C-alpha positions in Angstrom: 65.0 25.6 -90.3 67.1 28.2 -92.1 69.2 30.6 -90.0 67.2 33.7 -88.8 68.0 37.0 -90.4 69.7 39.8 -88.5 66.5 41.6 -87.6 65.0 38.5 -86.1 68.3 37.9 -84.2 68.3 41.4 -82.9 64.7 41.3 -81.9 64.8 37.9 -80.1 68.1 38.3 -78.3 67.3 41.9 -77.5 64.1 40.6 -75.8 66.1 38.1 -73.9 68.5 40.8 -72.7 65.7 43.1 -71.5 63.8 40.3 -69.7 66.8 38.4 -68.3 65.9 39.0 -64.6 66.2 36.4 -61.9 69.8 35.1 -62.2 71.1 32.2 -64.3 68.2 29.8 -63.6 65.6 32.2 -64.9 67.8 33.3 -67.7 68.5 29.7 -68.9 64.8 28.9 -68.8 64.0 32.1 -70.7 66.4 31.3 -73.5 65.1 27.7 -73.6 61.6 29.0 -74.1 62.7 31.6 -76.8 65.2 29.5 -78.7 64.0 25.9 -78.3 60.3 25.8 -77.6 59.0 28.9 -79.4 61.3 29.2 -82.5 63.1 25.8 -82.8 66.4 27.6 -83.5 68.2 25.0 -81.4 67.4 21.4 -80.6 66.8 20.2 -77.1 70.0 18.2 -77.0 72.1 20.9 -78.6 70.8 23.4 -76.0 71.5 21.0 -73.1 75.0 20.2 -74.4 75.7 23.9 -74.8 74.5 24.5 -71.2 76.9 21.8 -69.9 79.8 23.4 -71.8 79.0 26.8 -70.4 78.9 25.5 -66.9 82.4 24.1 -67.4 83.8 27.4 -68.6 84.8 30.4 -66.4 82.4 33.3 -66.6 78.6 33.8 -66.5 77.1 30.7 -68.0 73.8 32.3 -69.2 75.7 35.0 -71.1 78.0 32.4 -72.7 75.0 30.3 -73.6 73.4 33.3 -75.4 76.8 33.8 -77.2 77.0 30.2 -78.2 73.4 30.2 -79.5 74.2 33.3 -81.6 77.4 31.7 -82.9 75.5 28.6 -83.9 72.9 30.6 -85.8 75.0 33.3 -87.5 78.7 32.6 -86.8 81.1 34.9 -84.8 79.1 38.0 -85.7 75.9 36.4 -84.4 77.7 35.3 -81.2 79.0 38.9 -80.6 75.5 40.3 -81.2 73.7 37.8 -78.9 76.3 38.2 -76.2 76.2 42.0 -76.3 72.4 42.2 -76.3 72.4 39.9 -73.2 74.8 42.2 -71.3 74.2 45.8 -72.5 70.6 46.4 -71.1 71.7 45.3 -67.6 75.0 47.2 -67.9 73.1 50.4 -68.7 70.7 50.0 -65.8 73.6 49.2 -63.4 75.5 52.3 -64.5 72.5 54.5 -63.9 71.8 53.0 -60.5 75.4 53.1 -59.4 75.8 56.7 -60.3 72.6 57.6 -58.5 73.8 55.5 -55.5 77.2 57.2 -55.5 75.6 60.7 -55.6 72.5 60.3 -53.4 73.2 57.5 -51.0 71.2 54.4 -50.4 67.9 55.6 -52.0 65.5 54.2 -49.3 62.6 54.2 -51.7 64.5 52.0 -54.2 65.5 49.7 -51.4 61.9 49.3 -50.4 60.9 48.5 -54.0 63.6 45.9 -54.1 61.9 43.9 -51.4 59.0 43.3 -53.9 61.3 42.7 -56.8 63.2 40.1 -54.9 60.0 38.3 -54.0 59.1 38.1 -57.7 62.6 36.8 -58.4 62.2 34.0 -55.9 59.1 32.7 -57.7 60.5 33.1 -61.2 63.7 31.2 -60.3 61.5 28.4 -58.8 59.6 28.3 -62.1 62.9 28.1 -64.0 64.3 25.5 -61.7 61.2 23.3 -62.2 61.4 23.6 -66.0 65.1 23.0 -66.3 65.0 20.0 -64.0 62.2 18.5 -66.1 64.4 18.7 -69.2 67.8 17.8 -67.7 67.1 15.0 -65.3 67.1 11.6 -67.0 66.5 8.5 -64.9 67.3 7.8 -61.3 71.0 8.6 -61.7 70.2 12.1 -62.8 68.0 12.8 -59.8 70.6 11.3 -57.5 73.4 13.5 -59.0 71.3 16.6 -58.7 70.5 15.8 -55.0 74.1 15.1 -54.1 75.2 18.3 -55.8 72.6 20.3 -53.9 73.6 18.8 -50.5 77.3 19.2 -51.2 76.9 22.8 -52.0 74.2 23.8 -49.5 75.3 21.9 -46.5 79.0 21.5 -46.9 80.1 24.3 -49.3 82.0 21.8 -51.5 83.9 23.8 -54.2 81.9 24.0 -57.4 84.7 22.8 -59.7 85.0 19.6 -57.6 81.3 18.9 -58.0 81.5 19.3 -61.7 84.6 17.2 -62.0 83.1 14.4 -59.9 79.8 14.4 -61.9 81.8 14.3 -65.2 83.9 11.4 -64.0 80.8 9.5 -62.8 79.2 10.2 -66.2 82.2 8.9 -68.1 82.4 5.8 -66.0 78.7 5.1 -66.1 78.4 5.6 -69.9 78.3 2.5 -72.1 81.5 1.8 -74.0 79.7 1.7 -77.2 76.7 3.9 -78.2 75.0 5.3 -81.2 77.1 8.3 -82.1 75.4 11.6 -82.8 75.4 13.0 -86.3 77.7 16.0 -86.2 77.9 18.9 -88.6 81.5 19.8 -89.6 82.4 23.2 -88.3 85.5 25.1 -89.5 87.6 26.1 -86.5 90.6 28.5 -86.4 91.7 28.1 -82.7 95.1 29.9 -83.1 93.5 32.9 -84.9 90.7 33.0 -82.4 93.0 33.0 -79.4 95.2 35.7 -80.9 92.4 38.0 -81.9 90.3 37.8 -78.8 93.3 37.6 -76.5 94.6 40.8 -78.0 91.2 42.5 -77.6 91.2 41.4 -74.0 94.6 43.0 -73.1 94.3 46.1 -75.3 92.7 48.4 -72.7 95.2 47.1 -70.1 98.1 48.0 -72.4 96.6 51.5 -73.0 96.2 52.4 -69.3 99.6 51.0 -68.6 101.1 53.3 -71.2 99.2 56.2 -69.8 100.4 55.3 -66.3 96.8 55.1 -65.0 97.7 53.0 -62.0 94.1 52.7 -60.5 92.6 51.6 -63.8 95.4 49.2 -64.5 95.0 47.6 -61.0 91.2 47.4 -61.5 91.6 45.9 -64.9 94.1 43.3 -63.8 92.0 42.3 -60.8 88.8 41.8 -62.8 90.8 40.0 -65.5 91.9 37.5 -62.8 88.3 37.2 -61.7 87.2 36.4 -65.2 89.6 33.4 -65.2 88.5 31.9 -61.9 84.7 32.6 -62.1 83.6 28.9 -62.4 80.0 28.3 -61.6 78.8 31.8 -61.9 79.2 34.9 -59.8 78.2 33.3 -56.4 81.3 31.2 -56.7 83.7 34.2 -56.4 81.6 36.7 -54.4 83.5 35.9 -51.2 86.9 36.3 -52.9 85.8 39.5 -54.6 84.4 41.0 -51.4 87.5 40.2 -49.4 89.7 41.8 -52.1 87.8 45.0 -52.9 86.7 45.7 -49.3 89.4 44.5 -47.0 92.6 44.3 -49.1 92.2 47.2 -51.6 89.6 49.3 -49.7 87.9 50.4 -52.9 84.4 50.2 -51.4 82.8 49.5 -48.0 81.2 46.3 -46.9 77.7 48.0 -46.9 78.3 49.2 -50.4 79.2 45.6 -51.5 76.0 44.3 -50.1 74.0 47.0 -51.8 75.9 46.3 -55.1 74.9 42.6 -54.9 71.3 43.5 -54.2 71.1 45.9 -57.2 72.8 43.4 -59.5 70.4 40.7 -58.4 67.3 42.7 -59.4 68.5 44.0 -62.8 68.5 42.2 -66.2 71.6 40.5 -67.3 74.2 38.3 -65.5 74.8 38.7 -61.8 78.5 39.2 -62.5 77.5 42.7 -63.5 78.1 43.4 -59.9 81.8 43.9 -61.0 80.6 46.9 -63.0 78.8 48.4 -60.0 81.9 47.9 -57.7 84.1 49.5 -60.4 81.8 52.4 -60.8 81.7 53.1 -57.1 85.5 52.7 -56.8 86.1 55.0 -59.8 83.6 57.6 -58.5 85.5 57.7 -55.2 88.8 58.2 -57.1 87.8 61.0 -59.6 84.0 61.6 -59.8 81.7 60.7 -62.6 84.4 60.6 -65.3 86.5 58.2 -63.2 83.4 56.1 -62.5 82.5 55.7 -66.2 86.1 54.8 -67.2 86.3 52.2 -64.3 82.9 50.8 -65.2 83.9 50.3 -68.9 87.2 48.7 -67.9 85.4 46.2 -65.6 82.8 45.4 -68.3 85.5 44.9 -71.0 87.8 42.5 -69.0 84.8 40.7 -67.5 83.0 39.8 -70.7 85.7 39.9 -73.5 87.1 36.6 -72.1 83.6 35.0 -72.4 83.7 35.5 -76.2 87.2 34.0 -76.2 86.1 30.8 -74.3 83.0 30.3 -76.5 84.6 30.9 -79.9 87.5 28.6 -78.9 85.4 25.7 -77.5 82.1 26.0 -79.4 83.3 24.5 -82.7 84.3 21.3 -80.9 81.2 20.8 -78.7 79.2 18.5 -81.0 82.3 16.5 -82.0 83.1 15.9 -78.3 79.5 15.2 -77.4 79.3 12.5 -80.1 81.8 10.4 -78.1 79.9 8.1 -75.8 81.9 8.6 -72.6 82.2 12.4 -73.1 78.4 12.6 -73.9 77.8 10.7 -70.6 80.0 13.2 -68.7 78.2 16.1 -70.2 74.8 14.6 -69.3 75.9 13.9 -65.7 77.2 17.5 -65.4 73.9 18.8 -66.7 72.1 16.8 -63.9 74.5 18.2 -61.3 73.8 21.7 -62.6 70.2 21.3 -61.5 71.4 20.8 -57.9 73.6 23.9 -58.3 70.6 26.0 -59.4 68.5 24.6 -56.6 71.2 25.6 -54.1 71.3 29.2 -55.5 67.5 29.3 -55.4 67.2 28.4 -51.7 70.2 30.5 -50.7 68.6 33.5 -52.4 65.2 32.9 -50.7 66.8 32.6 -47.2 68.6 35.9 -47.7 65.4 37.6 -48.8 63.2 36.2 -46.0 65.7 36.6 -43.2 67.9 39.6 -42.2 70.4 37.3 -40.6 71.6 33.9 -41.9 74.2 32.0 -39.9 75.9 28.6 -40.2 75.8 25.4 -38.2 78.9 24.6 -36.2 81.5 22.8 -38.2 79.6 22.8 -41.5 78.4 25.4 -44.0 74.7 24.7 -43.7 72.9 28.0 -43.7 70.7 28.5 -40.7 68.4 31.5 -40.6 68.0 33.5 -37.4 64.3 33.1 -36.9 64.0 36.3 -34.9 65.2 38.2 -38.0 62.4 37.0 -40.3 60.9 39.7 -42.6 57.1 39.2 -42.6 56.7 41.7 -45.5 59.1 39.7 -47.7 57.3 36.5 -46.9 53.9 38.1 -47.7 55.2 39.5 -50.9 56.6 36.1 -51.9 53.2 34.5 -51.3 51.6 37.3 -53.4 54.2 36.6 -56.1 53.3 32.9 -56.1 49.6 33.7 -56.5 50.2 36.1 -59.4 52.8 34.0 -61.3 52.0 30.4 -60.4 48.3 30.7 -59.8 47.2 33.5 -62.3 50.2 32.8 -64.6 51.0 36.5 -64.8 54.2 37.5 -66.6 57.3 38.3 -64.6 57.6 42.0 -65.6 53.9 42.7 -64.7 54.1 40.9 -61.4 57.4 42.6 -60.6 55.8 46.0 -61.1 52.9 45.2 -58.9 55.1 43.8 -56.1 57.5 46.7 -56.2 54.5 49.1 -55.8 53.2 47.1 -52.9 56.6 47.1 -51.3 56.9 50.9 -51.7 53.4 51.5 -50.2 54.3 49.2 -47.3 57.6 51.1 -46.8 55.8 54.4 -46.7 53.3 53.0 -44.1 
């Protein structure tokens, strides 16, 4: 098929950005439906290879997958368009909610509505997990890798990079020495120019605030730049580190504010790493009101997502060439299978924290154990209703989310 025109690109990737609720699992499934199943803009294998690449890179994998898809379709400009359309809708929503939160407190009615929204998210993530698993798990070894990845993360909190490296090494070892090589399309790459241009764009606002002696914005920009480099495996991989730094070490926000920030980010479109924008907005508001909040939010967005474009535009041109090598193709296939276990872990982790007010850990291991006395019957009932609406009646996520949010609001009023 010929490359889509710019109006098609804007319409499709804009739709993805507006409907990208539910975290990376749901977002990956949504893009698969839009780009592979409905429009055939990407092949199944190309999509899965790109997903494996994005899981290896630091930063939000779903946003980088959208950027890669846009780059494959319309070059660098297409990648920028797709990446921005994936991030901007959620960033606008987060900015509005953060400013309301900073001005009016915890917004009890909004918190009530979030119980219903989170119930819908649990079901949509389950749907996404089922679909991605069906596409990515090939043979017994794929299922075993996914299971081992899930157990390692869920029960023992094995670091995500170790799981990816181990899966890749297994895939390389297990792959045949000789295999039919994939046909690759030559892609013109300019790695030095790409690194210089996007590296300069990344550091430009840091240089500006340094020249202006804006110490808070410089500290904020440097911290979130560091976070952008170590965010392997999505936002959950660095939430502990970020919380420790912004709450305990720097004192920018309180622990309660951090929890609320995560809750808001989980229920808005776009990548969960937009929680960095929320944190920056609250910290900036505490420093110098609305103007400070907006400047801090923009700085966090820039240094969080500009590196994502750098990674994709550097690595993207070499993906098919690398995937055509039998052992590297085997490594990517194994990593894709392990990713299913990673998504399953996030799904169950999220469900436990919605259904229970308190989740502890078993002695000596990281296995999450809910405190049964803290169970939330309303959250369970709303999740069951979400399952009926979305799995039984096949209602769309947005419509179901609206119904569940209204139900949660009514229950909160009662």
